[in-house]
C-alpha positions as CSV (number, residue, x, y, z in Angstrom):
1,E,-12.9,-4.1,19.2
2,D,-10.8,-4.9,16.1
3,G,-11.2,-8.7,15.9
4,T,-13.9,-10.9,14.4
5,D,-14.9,-12.6,17.6
6,A,-18.6,-12.3,18.4
7,I,-19.5,-9.8,21.1
8,I,-22.8,-10.9,22.7
9,G,-25.0,-10.3,25.7
10,K,-24.2,-6.6,26.0
11,K,-26.2,-3.4,26.1
12,I,-24.5,-1.3,23.5
13,I,-25.8,2.3,23.0
14,G,-23.3,3.7,20.6
15,I,-20.6,2.5,18.1
16,Q,-17.8,4.8,17.1
17,F,-15.9,3.8,13.9
18,L,-12.1,4.1,14.1
19,V,-11.6,2.9,10.5
20,D,-14.0,2.0,7.7
21,T,-15.9,-1.0,9.2
22,T,-18.3,-3.7,8.1
23,F,-20.4,-6.1,10.2
24,T,-21.1,-9.8,9.9
25,T,-23.8,-9.4,12.5
26,L,-25.2,-6.4,14.3
27,T,-28.0,-7.5,16.6
28,P,-30.6,-4.8,17.5
29,D,-32.2,-4.8,20.9
30,S,-35.6,-4.4,19.3
31,S,-37.1,-3.8,15.9
32,S,-36.8,0.0,16.5
33,Y,-33.0,-0.2,15.6
34,I,-31.1,-1.1,12.5
35,G,-29.3,-4.4,12.4
36,T,-28.6,-7.5,10.4
37,S,-31.6,-9.4,11.9
38,G,-34.2,-6.9,11.1
39,G,-35.2,-3.5,12.3
40,N,-36.5,-0.2,11.0
41,G,-35.4,0.6,7.5
42,D,-33.2,-1.7,5.4
43,A,-31.3,-4.5,7.2
44,I,-27.5,-4.0,7.0
45,D,-25.1,-6.7,5.7
46,S,-21.4,-7.1,5.2
47,S,-21.5,-5.0,2.0
48,N,-22.6,-1.9,4.0
49,T,-19.5,0.1,5.1
50,F,-19.7,2.5,8.0
51,P,-17.0,5.2,7.4
52,Q,-14.2,6.1,9.8
53,G,-15.0,9.0,12.2
54,I,-18.8,8.6,12.6
55,T,-20.7,7.4,15.7
56,V,-24.1,5.7,15.5
57,F,-26.4,5.6,18.4
58,G,-29.1,3.0,19.2
59,R,-29.5,-0.2,21.2
60,W,-27.8,-3.4,20.3
61,T,-27.1,-6.7,22.2
62,G,-24.1,-7.7,20.2
63,F,-22.1,-7.6,17.0
64,T,-19.4,-9.4,15.0
65,L,-17.1,-7.4,12.8
66,A,-16.3,-8.5,9.3
67,S,-13.6,-5.9,9.1
68,G,-12.6,-2.6,10.8
69,S,-12.2,-1.3,14.3
70,V,-14.8,0.2,16.6
71,V,-15.3,1.5,20.1
72,A,-18.6,0.2,21.5
73,Y,-20.2,2.2,24.3
74,L,-22.1,0.2,26.9
75,G,-25.1,1.7,28.7
């Protein structure tokens, strides 16, 4: 995904960052995972940049990119 369209209703288990990326929304499956709508630890926002080359694992139901490009793995 490299656009700013909302991706919703998915079961995402990993996100690989192809370039430095920020999220408008990152919706966790439950409070066990980081996201913009709560979760363990600090909530992320569009000022948090995920650097190119890393992959994060968790469980999310959707996201909207503010900038960047990712591969989202469904599971």
